[in-house]
C-alpha positions as CSV (number, residue, x, y, z in Angstrom):
1,M,8.4,-58.8,12.3
2,L,7.4,-62.3,10.5
3,F,6.7,-62.3,7.0
4,C,5.2,-64.5,4.4
5,I,4.3,-64.3,1.1
6,N,0.7,-64.1,-0.7
7,E,0.6,-66.7,-3.4
8,N,-1.9,-65.0,-5.2
9,T,-0.3,-61.9,-5.4
10,D,3.4,-62.4,-4.5
11,K,2.3,-59.3,-1.9
12,K,4.6,-59.8,1.4
13,L,2.1,-60.1,4.2
14,S,2.9,-59.7,8.0
15,L,2.5,-62.9,10.6
16,L,0.4,-61.3,13.4
17,P,1.5,-62.8,16.9
18,T,-1.3,-65.6,16.1
19,G,0.9,-67.0,13.6
20,K,-1.2,-66.1,11.0
21,P,-1.4,-63.3,8.0
22,H,-5.0,-62.9,8.2
23,V,-7.9,-62.4,10.6
24,S,-11.3,-63.9,10.6
25,F,-14.6,-62.3,12.2
26,S,-15.0,-64.8,14.8
27,E,-11.1,-63.4,16.0
28,I,-12.6,-59.9,15.5
29,K,-15.7,-60.6,17.9
30,C,-13.3,-62.4,20.2
31,W,-11.2,-59.7,20.4
32,K,-13.9,-57.5,21.0
33,E,-15.6,-59.3,23.4
34,C,-12.3,-59.5,25.6
35,S,-8.8,-59.0,24.3
36,W,-7.3,-61.1,27.3
37,R,-9.5,-63.8,25.8
38,H,-8.2,-63.5,22.2
39,K,-4.7,-63.7,23.8
40,L,-5.3,-66.9,25.4
41,M,-7.2,-68.2,22.4
42,Y,-5.5,-67.1,19.4
43,V,-1.8,-65.9,20.9
44,D,-1.3,-68.4,23.5
45,K,-3.2,-71.5,21.8
46,I,-4.3,-72.5,25.3
47,D,-7.2,-74.9,23.8
48,M,-10.3,-75.1,26.6
49,F,-12.7,-76.4,24.2
50,E,-15.5,-78.2,25.4
51,P,-18.1,-80.5,23.1
52,S,-21.6,-78.8,22.9
53,P,-24.5,-80.4,21.5
54,F,-25.2,-76.9,20.2
55,L,-22.5,-77.1,18.2
56,D,-22.5,-80.7,16.6
57,F,-26.6,-80.1,15.9
58,G,-25.4,-76.7,14.2
59,T,-22.9,-78.4,12.2
60,A,-25.1,-81.2,10.7
61,V,-27.9,-78.7,10.1
62,H,-25.3,-76.5,8.2
63,E,-24.1,-79.3,6.5
64,G,-27.6,-80.2,5.2
65,C,-28.4,-76.3,4.1
66,E,-25.3,-76.0,2.2
67,T,-26.0,-79.8,0.0
68,L,-29.7,-78.4,-0.5
69,L,-28.2,-75.2,-2.0
70,E,-25.9,-77.3,-4.3
71,N,-27.3,-80.5,-5.3
72,N,-31.1,-79.5,-4.5
73,T,-31.1,-82.7,-1.8
74,I,-30.2,-83.8,1.8
75,D,-28.8,-86.7,2.8
76,K,-30.5,-86.6,6.1
77,K,-30.0,-90.3,7.0
78,K,-26.0,-89.5,7.0
79,L,-26.5,-86.6,9.0
80,L,-28.9,-87.6,11.2
81,T,-26.8,-90.4,12.2
82,D,-24.1,-87.7,12.7
83,I,-25.8,-86.1,15.4
84,A,-26.8,-89.5,17.1
85,D,-23.3,-90.2,16.9
86,A,-22.1,-87.3,18.4
87,W,-24.7,-87.5,21.4
88,E,-23.0,-91.1,21.9
89,K,-19.7,-90.2,21.7
90,H,-20.1,-87.0,24.0
91,G,-22.4,-88.2,26.4
92,F,-24.5,-85.5,26.1
93,G,-27.9,-87.6,26.5
94,K,-26.2,-88.9,30.0
95,P,-27.6,-87.6,33.2
96,E,-23.9,-87.2,34.5
97,W,-23.2,-84.6,31.8
98,Y,-26.1,-82.7,31.2
99,E,-26.5,-82.6,35.1
100,K,-23.6,-80.3,35.4
101,M,-24.9,-78.1,32.9
102,P,-25.9,-74.2,33.8
103,G,-29.8,-73.7,35.2
104,W,-30.8,-72.1,31.8
105,Y,-29.6,-75.6,29.8
106,K,-32.7,-78.0,29.0
107,H,-32.1,-81.7,28.3
108,V,-34.3,-82.8,25.6
109,P,-33.4,-86.4,23.9
110,V,-31.5,-86.7,20.8
111,E,-34.8,-87.6,19.1
112,E,-36.2,-84.6,19.5
113,W,-33.0,-82.8,18.2
114,C,-33.2,-84.9,15.1
115,E,-36.8,-84.3,14.5
116,W,-35.6,-80.2,14.8
117,A,-33.5,-80.7,12.4
118,E,-35.6,-82.5,9.7
119,N,-38.2,-79.8,10.7
120,M,-35.9,-77.4,9.5
121,W,-34.6,-78.6,6.4
122,D,-37.9,-79.5,5.3
123,D,-38.8,-76.1,5.7
124,I,-36.3,-73.9,3.6
125,P,-37.5,-74.7,0.4
126,A,-40.7,-73.3,0.6
127,F,-39.2,-70.5,3.3
128,L,-36.7,-69.8,-0.1
129,D,-39.2,-69.7,-2.6
130,D,-41.4,-67.2,-0.4
131,T,-38.9,-64.6,0.7
132,F,-36.8,-64.9,-2.7
133,P,-38.6,-65.2,-5.6
134,G,-36.8,-66.7,-8.3
135,W,-33.7,-67.4,-6.3
136,K,-31.0,-69.0,-7.8
137,T,-27.9,-70.4,-5.7
138,I,-24.5,-68.5,-6.8
139,K,-22.6,-70.4,-4.4
140,A,-23.0,-72.3,-1.0
141,E,-20.0,-72.4,1.4
142,E,-18.0,-69.3,-0.3
143,K,-14.7,-68.7,0.9
144,L,-13.1,-64.8,1.4
145,Y,-9.5,-64.6,1.4
146,E,-9.2,-60.4,0.7
147,D,-6.6,-58.0,0.8
148,I,-7.2,-55.3,3.9
149,E,-7.1,-51.6,2.6
150,G,-4.1,-50.0,4.5
151,S,-3.0,-53.0,6.0
152,D,-0.2,-56.0,5.4
153,V,-2.9,-58.8,6.6
154,K,-5.5,-60.4,4.8
155,F,-9.1,-61.2,5.7
156,K,-10.4,-64.3,5.9
157,G,-14.2,-65.8,5.8
158,F,-16.6,-68.4,4.8
159,I,-20.0,-67.2,3.7
160,D,-22.7,-69.7,4.1
161,A,-24.5,-68.8,1.0
162,V,-24.7,-66.7,-1.9
163,I,-27.9,-66.2,-4.1
164,E,-28.9,-64.2,-7.1
165,V,-32.5,-62.8,-6.8
166,P,-34.5,-61.1,-9.4
167,K,-35.3,-57.3,-8.7
168,K,-38.7,-56.6,-8.3
169,R,-38.5,-53.3,-10.5
170,G,-36.7,-53.0,-13.6
171,S,-33.8,-55.4,-14.8
172,G,-31.1,-57.2,-13.1
173,S,-30.6,-59.1,-10.0
174,N,-29.5,-58.3,-6.4
175,Y,-27.1,-60.9,-4.8
176,W,-27.9,-61.9,-1.1
177,I,-25.1,-62.7,1.6
178,L,-26.8,-65.3,3.9
179,D,-25.5,-66.7,7.0
180,W,-27.6,-69.8,8.6
181,K,-28.0,-69.5,12.5
182,T,-29.6,-71.9,14.6
183,A,-31.5,-70.4,17.5
184,Q,-34.3,-70.6,19.9
185,S,-37.8,-71.5,19.2
186,Y,-38.3,-68.0,19.4
187,G,-35.5,-66.4,17.4
188,W,-33.3,-63.3,18.2
189,R,-34.3,-60.6,20.6
190,R,-34.2,-56.9,19.0
191,Q,-31.2,-56.3,21.1
192,K,-29.1,-59.4,19.5
193,K,-30.5,-58.4,15.9
194,Q,-29.2,-55.0,15.9
195,D,-25.5,-56.0,18.0
196,I,-22.5,-54.8,15.8
197,L,-21.0,-58.1,17.3
198,M,-23.5,-60.0,14.8
199,T,-24.3,-57.8,12.2
200,A,-20.6,-56.7,11.4
201,Q,-19.7,-60.2,10.4
202,L,-22.0,-60.2,7.3
203,I,-21.2,-56.4,6.9
204,L,-17.6,-57.6,6.2
205,Y,-18.6,-60.3,4.0
206,K,-20.4,-58.1,1.7
207,H,-18.2,-55.3,1.2
208,F,-15.1,-58.1,0.5
209,W,-17.3,-60.2,-1.7
210,S,-18.4,-57.0,-3.3
211,R,-14.3,-56.4,-3.9
212,K,-13.8,-59.8,-4.8
213,H,-16.1,-59.9,-7.5
214,D,-16.6,-56.1,-8.9
215,V,-20.2,-56.1,-8.1
216,P,-21.7,-52.8,-6.7
217,L,-22.7,-52.4,-2.9
218,K,-26.2,-51.1,-3.8
219,D,-27.1,-54.6,-5.3
220,I,-25.9,-56.8,-2.5
221,R,-28.2,-57.4,0.2
222,C,-27.3,-59.8,3.4
223,G,-29.2,-61.2,6.3
224,F,-29.2,-64.3,8.4
225,I,-31.5,-67.0,8.5
226,L,-32.8,-68.2,12.0
227,L,-33.6,-71.8,11.9
228,K,-35.4,-72.6,15.0
229,R,-35.0,-75.7,17.4
230,G,-38.5,-76.7,18.0
231,G,-40.1,-74.3,15.8
232,T,-43.5,-75.1,14.4
233,P,-43.2,-76.7,11.1
234,G,-43.9,-73.9,8.5
235,R,-42.8,-71.0,10.8
236,I,-39.2,-72.2,11.8
237,C,-37.4,-69.6,9.0
238,E,-36.9,-66.3,9.9
239,L,-34.8,-63.6,7.5
240,V,-33.4,-61.2,9.9
241,T,-31.9,-58.6,7.3
242,V,-28.7,-56.4,8.2
243,S,-28.5,-52.9,7.4
244,A,-25.1,-52.4,5.5
245,G,-25.0,-49.0,4.8
246,S,-21.9,-46.7,4.8
247,K,-22.4,-45.8,8.3
248,S,-22.2,-49.5,9.5
249,L,-19.8,-50.2,7.1
250,D,-17.3,-47.8,8.6
251,R,-18.2,-49.1,12.0
252,A,-17.1,-52.6,11.1
253,L,-14.0,-51.6,9.7
254,K,-13.1,-49.3,12.3
255,I,-13.3,-52.7,14.9
256,M,-11.5,-54.6,12.1
257,N,-8.6,-52.1,11.9
258,S,-8.3,-51.8,15.8
259,M,-8.2,-55.2,16.7
260,I,-5.4,-56.0,13.7
261,K,-3.3,-52.5,15.5
262,M,-4.0,-53.8,19.2
263,V,-2.9,-57.5,18.2
264,K,0.4,-56.7,16.9
265,K,1.0,-54.3,19.8
266,G,0.1,-57.1,22.3
267,F,-2.0,-54.7,23.8
268,N,-4.4,-56.9,25.9
269,L,-7.1,-55.8,28.5
270,K,-9.4,-58.4,30.5
271,N,-13.1,-57.4,29.9
272,R,-15.0,-58.6,33.5
273,N,-18.5,-58.2,31.4
274,S,-17.4,-61.0,29.7
275,C,-16.7,-63.7,31.9
276,D,-20.2,-65.5,32.3
277,Y,-19.7,-67.7,29.4
278,C,-15.9,-67.8,29.4
279,S,-14.2,-71.2,29.6
280,Y,-11.1,-69.6,31.0
281,K,-12.9,-67.9,33.8
282,D,-11.9,-69.0,37.3
283,T,-8.8,-71.1,35.7
284,E,-5.2,-70.7,36.1
285,Y,-5.0,-68.3,32.9
286,C,-7.8,-65.9,34.4
287,P,-8.0,-66.3,37.6
């Protein structure tokens, strides 16, 4: 077993087969969907990354949301240029690229993607004011690097936004842990909103943020803010609240701890129900 020293506490941390002394939610989600894919990606480090317009678009939109919360302004010109540059670099607007995409993919000119981004940024301030009266930013893009109880590895994560909102009744405030998600024009279906592999992200963020700042769980709320591509201006944002009670937390912690245990043991199984959108499908790594 390999070890490293945690610089903050001098606690000895074990290195997982991934070579890291921590786990992230993206790793946990990948493992839960298919532990064999997790092995290929995080342990064997076989890179099958393919550029995606959704990824480049989402990165630019997230950056705009972050600067809006931090500085109350967005450098739209710079971010829209980033989107256009990504389209040029990867050829997303060329028939030889988008004609190879699956049937569900609908080609849209980059100008329309840029319009979607602007509409999202324009809608956010009024949406936040209406949804969270009296809100103020506590932190945009907050890093978590916290001890996992009963484990010799850490949990690592990045919270998109933490805001403080006065309670509707009585004194004091609630804290909202928020995650920006770009989505289709209709948002998310009910099944996705209730999927533990979506909600566990914010459930774990709430748990570890509470411990980091010694804030009672009862004073913390969490949710996804959906930003709908092609949505009607004024109706682009949607808050999807996440139930993060004790049962939900126990379930999320169980998934995380099971993942750590199985990864340490090197126990990996292929989940054939998770193959449809896997980049390793029908390759030499997963024939």
